[in-house]
C-alpha positions as CSV (number, residue, x, y, z in Angstrom):
1,X,57.9,-208.7,90.3
2,X,56.0,-212.1,90.4
3,X,55.8,-212.3,94.2
4,X,53.6,-209.2,94.6
5,X,50.4,-211.1,94.1
6,X,50.3,-214.6,95.7
7,X,47.1,-216.5,95.1
8,X,47.2,-220.0,96.6
9,X,46.2,-222.8,94.3
10,X,42.4,-223.3,93.9
11,X,41.6,-220.4,96.2
12,X,39.3,-217.6,95.0
13,X,40.0,-214.0,95.9
14,X,37.3,-211.3,95.3
15,X,38.6,-208.2,93.5
16,X,35.2,-206.5,93.2
17,X,31.6,-207.7,93.8
18,X,31.6,-209.5,90.5
19,X,35.2,-210.0,89.5
20,X,37.2,-212.8,91.1
21,X,40.7,-214.3,90.7
22,X,41.6,-217.9,91.0
23,X,45.3,-218.9,91.3
24,X,46.8,-222.0,89.7
25,X,50.4,-223.3,89.3
26,X,51.8,-221.0,92.1
27,X,52.2,-217.4,91.3
28,X,52.7,-217.8,87.6
29,X,49.1,-218.4,86.4
30,X,45.9,-216.6,87.4
31,X,42.3,-216.7,86.1
32,X,40.0,-213.7,86.2
33,X,36.3,-214.7,86.1
34,X,32.8,-213.7,87.1
35,X,30.2,-216.1,88.3
36,X,26.9,-216.1,86.5
37,X,23.8,-218.3,87.2
38,X,21.7,-219.2,84.3
39,X,18.1,-219.8,85.3
40,X,15.4,-221.4,83.2
41,X,12.2,-219.4,82.7
42,X,9.7,-220.4,85.3
43,X,6.6,-222.1,84.0
44,X,3.5,-220.1,84.6
45,X,1.5,-221.5,87.4
46,X,-1.9,-222.8,86.6
47,X,-4.4,-220.0,87.1
48,X,-6.4,-220.8,90.2
49,X,-10.1,-220.4,89.8
50,X,-11.6,-218.1,92.4
51,X,-13.6,-220.0,95.0
52,X,-17.0,-218.3,95.3
53,X,-18.2,-218.1,98.8
54,X,-21.9,-218.8,99.3
55,X,-23.6,-215.6,100.2
56,X,-25.6,-215.7,103.3
57,X,-29.3,-214.8,102.5
58,X,-30.5,-211.7,104.2
59,X,-33.8,-211.6,105.9
60,X,-36.7,-212.4,103.6
61,X,-38.3,-209.0,103.1
62,X,-41.0,-208.9,100.5
63,X,-41.7,-205.5,99.0
64,X,-45.2,-204.8,97.9
65,X,-45.4,-205.0,94.1
66,X,-47.0,-202.2,92.3
67,X,-48.8,-203.0,89.1
68,X,-46.6,-201.9,86.2
69,X,-48.0,-200.5,83.0
70,X,-47.4,-202.7,80.0
71,X,-44.4,-201.5,78.1
72,X,-44.2,-202.2,74.4
73,X,-40.9,-203.7,73.6
74,X,-38.8,-201.6,71.3
75,X,-37.2,-203.1,68.3
76,X,-33.6,-203.8,69.1
77,X,-31.2,-201.4,67.3
78,X,-28.3,-203.3,66.0
79,X,-25.1,-201.3,66.1
80,X,-23.5,-201.0,62.7
81,X,-20.3,-202.9,62.6
82,X,-17.4,-201.0,60.9
83,X,-16.6,-202.6,57.6
84,X,-13.5,-204.6,58.0
85,X,-10.9,-203.8,55.4
86,X,-10.6,-206.6,53.0
87,X,-7.2,-208.2,53.1
88,X,-5.5,-207.9,49.7
89,X,-5.5,-211.3,48.1
90,X,-2.1,-212.7,47.5
91,X,-1.4,-213.0,43.8
92,X,-1.4,-216.6,42.8
93,X,2.0,-217.8,41.5
94,X,2.0,-218.7,37.9
95,X,2.9,-222.3,37.2
96,X,6.5,-222.8,36.6
97,X,7.4,-223.1,32.9
98,X,10.2,-225.2,31.5
99,X,12.9,-225.6,34.1
100,X,16.1,-223.8,33.3
101,X,14.6,-221.6,30.6
102,X,15.9,-218.5,32.4
103,X,19.4,-219.9,31.9
104,X,19.0,-219.4,28.1
105,X,18.6,-215.6,28.6
106,X,21.5,-215.5,31.0
107,X,23.8,-217.3,28.7
108,X,22.7,-215.2,25.7
109,X,23.4,-212.0,27.7
110,X,26.9,-213.2,28.7
111,X,27.7,-214.2,25.1
112,X,26.5,-210.7,23.9
113,X,28.7,-209.0,26.5
114,X,31.7,-211.2,25.6
115,X,31.2,-210.4,21.9
116,X,31.1,-206.7,22.5
117,X,34.2,-206.8,24.7
118,X,36.2,-208.9,22.2
119,X,35.1,-206.6,19.3
120,X,36.5,-203.5,20.9
């Protein structure tokens, strides 16, 4: 029965949270649809540089300095870097020969197959 669902022209009825019906041309034509909003990706905000607050100097307290014994500087030990695996070099492509030379082999192969088929 066509009078069971009456959706006035250009009015939207909610069926579910996402699914809606819009009526058109009386009770004879309905459109089911969902609304979606397409948003562009937000551009990342420029990173703000932290503002350094000046530190308030504490009271000037001088500690008595004790004479230090001279320390001989040790030779700096350089940590051994792990050997990086060498990337395999890409093989250089051979310069192209005469253009179309591969076609000679293809045609010869087709002729050989045609000969063998016709012979049997």
